[in-house]
Every structure is written in C-alpha cells, then in structure tokens.
N, C-alpha and C positions, 0 to 999 in steps of 0.2 A: 159495463165498466163505468164507474162514477166519473164525472168531469174532472175532479181533483186528481184522480189516478191517471187520466189521460195526459194532463199537463206535465206530469213528472216523468213520463216515458221518454227515453232517449234512444234514437236509432243509432246503433253502434256498429252495424255490419253493412255499410253501404258500399256497393261496387260501382265505381265510375267507369267512364269510357276507357280508362287506362287499364282496366282489369280485363285482359283479353279473354273473349268467349264467355264472360260471366256478367259483364255490366255494360250498359249502354246509356246510363244517365249522364248527361253533361253537367259539369260543375256549375255552370250558369243556371241550369234548371234547379239544382240543389239549393243554390243561393236564394232563388225566388221562392222555392217551397219553404225553406226555413224561415224566411222573412214573413211570408204570408201566414204561416201557422205558428209563428212566434216560438220556435223551438229553442230550448235552453242550450242544448248541445247536440252535435251531430258527429258520428264517427265514420271515418273513411277506412275501409279494410280491403283494398285492392289485392289481388292475388299475385304474389311473387315479385312485386315491384312497389316503388314509392314515387313513380314518375309524376303523379298528380298531387303529391303532398303539399308542395309550396303553393301552387295555384289554389288548391282547396283551402288551405289555412288562411290565405290572404282574403279570398272572396267570401268565405263563410264568416270570418270574424267581422268583416265590414257590414254584414247583414244583421249583426247583433247576436249571433249564435257562437257558442264556444266550439271550435274545431278540435276533434280528437283524431290523432293520426295513428294508424296501425297498418299492418299488412298480414296477409294470410300466407304462410309459408309451409309447404309440404316437405317433410323430412322422410327419407326412405330408409 
C-alpha cells in the first residue's frame, strides 16, 4: 500500500475496555496511539453501550484526532 493511502485510512471499529468480552484497549492507550501515528479520525464502536463515549471524545480530540462515536447493536 502506498504511503499516501495509509495516511487517509481511518480506524472506525475500535472496541474499548467498555465493550464487554470484545475489547481490552484502554482509551488512554488509544489516545497515545492516535497521537503517535497522527491519525486524522478514530471511531469507537463498543458493543451494546456508549459508556466510554464521553471519555473517548474528550481524550481523542485533545490528541488532535477527530473522534467518531458509534455503537454495535444486535437486533433479534
């Protein structure tokens, strides 16, 4: 993949520690990762909850990355 293509890629389906049984990434670690790699945007997509949305939005935006809030909801 060319370097220019890598820079426009945005991670949109990140599961944090608030996504029970699917994620273990701490939001502080995501903040450092996005700052180190100069990500333009990062999307949170925890399963069945928005418990980490406010913390995610505040910390990620302070690192210079645009936070995108979402959730993964299963309908039966």
